[in-house]
N, C-alpha and C positions, 0 to 999 in steps of 0.2 A: 447596592450589595454586588453589583462585578465587581468593583475595586478592591472589596472585603474579602470576595472571592480568591480573586489573582493574588491578595497578599498572602491568605491564608494558605494556598498551593504553594507560591514560590516561597513562604517560610518554610514548608517540606521539602521543598526540592532543596535547599542547601544542608538542611540538617541529614535529609537521609541520603543524600551522595556521599554524604562523608561515611554514614555507618555501611554502605552498600555498595565500596569499588569493587566490591568483586565480582559482581554481576555486569560484566562488561557490554552485554548485547543491552540492558536496561543505559546504562551511561552513553550508549552511542545513540538509541531510538529519544533521550532525554537531548541531547546535544543537536542533532538534527531537528527537531522541532524545536527548539528555543532557536536555530538558524530562522527556520522558517516563520519563527513570530516577526522576527529581524527584516524578512524579507515582507510580509503584511503591512511595518511601517517605512517600506523601501527604503531601510537603513543597512546598506548591502555591507560597508565595511565592518558591520558589528557580525551579521550573517557569517561572512566568509571567516570570522575567528572562529566560527561556531561549527563548520563545518570543519577547518583545520581541526579543529578539537576533537570532533567526531571523527576524523578517517586517521586521526593519531593513535586510536583504539585497536587494538588487535583483533580484529574481527571482520569478516566478510561485509564489504559495504555492500547497501540495496542497488542496484542500478539506477532506480530513479534520483536517486540520494547524489548518484557522481553525477546526474546530468546538469540537476538542478544548480551543484555545487561549479560545473564549469560554466552554466550562464553567468552565475555570481562573480568568479573570476574574471569572465569578461571586460564585465563593469566597472570592476574595479583596478582592471589591468592588471594582474597578477599571473605572468605566464608559466612562472614556476608552480603553483598551485593548481593553474589550467593544465599542466602536462600531467603533475601527478594524478588529479581528478580523471582524467583523461586514460589514464594506463590503468586504474582502477574499474572504470567503465569499462573497459575492454574486457579486463580478467572476469569479469560481472555479465558477459554476454552482448553490450551494446557494439553499434557495428560503424563503418563510418559514414553511414547515409544518415544514421540520425541526427550526426553533428552536423553534417554539409546541408542538410535541408532545414535542419534551424537556423533565423534570422540572425541572433544573435552571436552562436558559435561558428556558423559558418562566415559571417562577415569578418569573424576574428580569426579563424585561420587563414582566410585570404587576405589581409592586414598582415600576417606575422609569417606568412610563407610557410605554413605547419604541414603542407600536404604530405613534403616525403616522412616525414617525423609520423604521421597518424600512420601511413601505409606499412615503416617499417616497425610500427610497436605493435597496428594491429596484426601482423603476419605470428610475430609471437606468442601475445596475449590472448589470442582469440584459439590457438592451440592448446594452451592451458584450459581454457574456459572448456571445450570442447571435452575435455579427459577429466573434466570435474562434475561432467552431467549423470545423474543417475538415471541409466535408458530404461532398468525393468521398473524401476518407478514411476517414469514416467510411463511407459506404455500403460499400466494397470491402472493410473489418473485417467488417463484420454479414453480409455476402456468403459470407467465407472462414470464420465461426465458423458460420453455418447448415449450410455443407456438411459440415466437422468434426462437428457434433454430428449431422448425419442419418446418417454411413458408422461414427460412433462408435458411435452406439445400435444400428445394425442390425447390424454388425459383432462387436464386444466384448459390447455388452451384452446382445443378446439371441440372435443364431444362436450365440456358441461358448459360452453359456450352456445353451440348448436341446438342440445338437449337440456336447459338450462331447467327441466323439471326433474330431472335425475340427477341435478349437478353433486349432491352429496352421497352420490355411490361413486361417480367417479373421484370426486376428491377420497375417499375412503379407499379408493383402489392405489391411488396415487401414493397414499401415504401409505400402503404397506410397503409398497416398492422400494421408496426412497426410505424408508427403515432397513428394510433390507439391504440397499446401498451401503448405506451408514455402519448401520449394527455389525451387519456380516462381512463386509469388506473394506471398507473405509478404515473406520476404525483400528481394525488389526494392521494394516498398512504403516498408519501414524505409527502404535504402538511400537514396530519394527526399527521402523525407517524414520520418523520424525514427520513431523506435519508436511507435507509436498509443497511449497513454495518455495522462491527464489534460491533461496543458500541451497538447497539441496534438489534443483531438477532444473532443468532446461529454461531459461527464460523465455523461448518463442514461446512456450505453452501457456504463458501467462498471457497471450492475448495481445503483443503486440501487433499492428496494422501494418500488411503490407506495403513497401513505398512503390510507387510508381515515378516512372519520370519528372512526375510533376512535384514541388515542394508540398510535403505532407507535414502541415502544423500541429494536426488534431493525434498525433498516435499517442498512446500510455502505453504503459508498462504493469498495470493493474488487473486485468481480467481474471482473478484466480480460480483455476476450473474447481478446486479443493472447497474453495470458500464460496461459490456457487452452489455447490451441491449442499454446504450445511446450512445456507440461508433456505434452502428449499426445506431442508428436514427440519429447518427449528422453525417455518412457518406453518406449523405444527404443534399443540401442546406436548412438550418434552420435559420429563426432569433433568436433574444437575448430576447425572450419570457420567458424563465426560468433560463436567466444567475447570476440574481441576487437572486432566491429562492435556486438557487444553491449553490453557492457563501456563503451565509446564513448559509447553513447547515456547510459548513465547519468553523465557527467562532461558531456556535454551538457543533462542536465535533462529529457530526455525519457521515461526509464525510471526507477523510484524503484528504489534499491539492495535495499531486501528483495523486490521482484520479480524482478531480476536474479539475488540471491543463491538464491530458492528453483530459478529456473529452472538455477541451475549445481549446485544439490543433487540433480536429478533426471538429471542427465549425470551425475555421481559416482557413482549408488547403481545408472543401467542401463548405464554404459560404461567401468566400469571404469578410471575417472579419479578422481583423487586429486585432486578440488580443493573438499573442502567450504567450505561457508558456516555450516552446522548452523542454518539457516536455517528448511529444510524437512525434510528427512531429515538424519538426523545421524550422525556417527563416535562411538563411546564411547572412541576410543584415545586416551587423555591425553595420549600423546606429539605428538599433533597441534595440541592445542586450542591452543597461542601462535602457530602459523602460521596456522590455522583463525582467529583474532582478527584476527591483525595484517593477514590479506584482508579480513576483515569492514571494519576501521577503513579500509582502502583505498578502500573504496565508500561512507564515509558512515554506517556500523552501530556500534553498539558492541558489549562483549565478547557472546557468544550466552547466557551465562548471563542475560543482559537477558530473551534470549528463553523463556528458561524460567521466570522470574519472572513474565509475562505469562501464561505458562500455569498459574501456580499460580494465581494474581490471577484468571484466566478462570473457574476453578473455583470460587472462593468466591464471585464475581459470581453463575453460574449458580446455584448454593446459596440464595444471597438472595434472587432472582428466583423463585425457584421457590415457595422456603418461607417469604418474610415478604412478597413481591409489592415488592421494594425496587427501585427504578428509578433511584437517586439517585447514579449510579455516575457517574465522568469515565470518558468513551469512551475508549480509545486502539486502538480497532477490531480488538482482537483478539479471535476468540472471541468470548464472551459479555460481554466487557470490550474 
């Protein structure tokens, strides 16, 4: 069944890409996801080709994609593409410490004496990155996130736990708060500025863990505050009022496909709406798999079986880190790996 699904979606991939060359962001996402598919197979030469294809598209790349592309370039010893990915990464908010603290990239930098190159490029490109930040939007989202966290902790994590007999009351109270945050405040911001994610907001807001003097191999670039607000919002029954608005943000490049798919999975699970993407919550009804994968492809994702392979890879990498202290893995920024 899996092989049939992969064949069908691969066929869709070939035909639809020809028809939709105008959507650069969709093509970028598909190319990156194809690169990650080859990483799962440890076919790094093919992965490198797809990263080159993705970065040749005239859109802002995503920081984590630049980082992974650099790792693949080190394995394939493609110093020209390594430098190109590094510069793109600095333009998207990466800093030298993220590179030197990675076992694969750090060793490559030392081996090829790239410290002066990195220092000079960072000085130029970090300034360009900072000038691209929408500070007004950043401030607004931080305030909404703080408000959400405050009342979620108060009503759901505290009161409903210690006073469980009144749990429904506290859940309804939080529902009214998160509804106000999204309906009255967040959605108007998205309508005006676009979805507040990496391409139009400060990367550091996304949740990159601060680096100490010790190597840190477990930082990530994906803890998006607007995403978390919407996951909380769609943990209650909701209608589809904002679905098209959010989907349009995917095609505009403001909302990463996997984040949109995760939000829709929450809606499907808690609102009795059968539009799963199987990115977070999943349905196991095999009769729906072809439709799910078609839905995924339409926003730039490969079959959800790839997601399951990432989960299994994460299990393996977690074990390697725990038992062998092995940190020399190419990061897909999914769980341990």
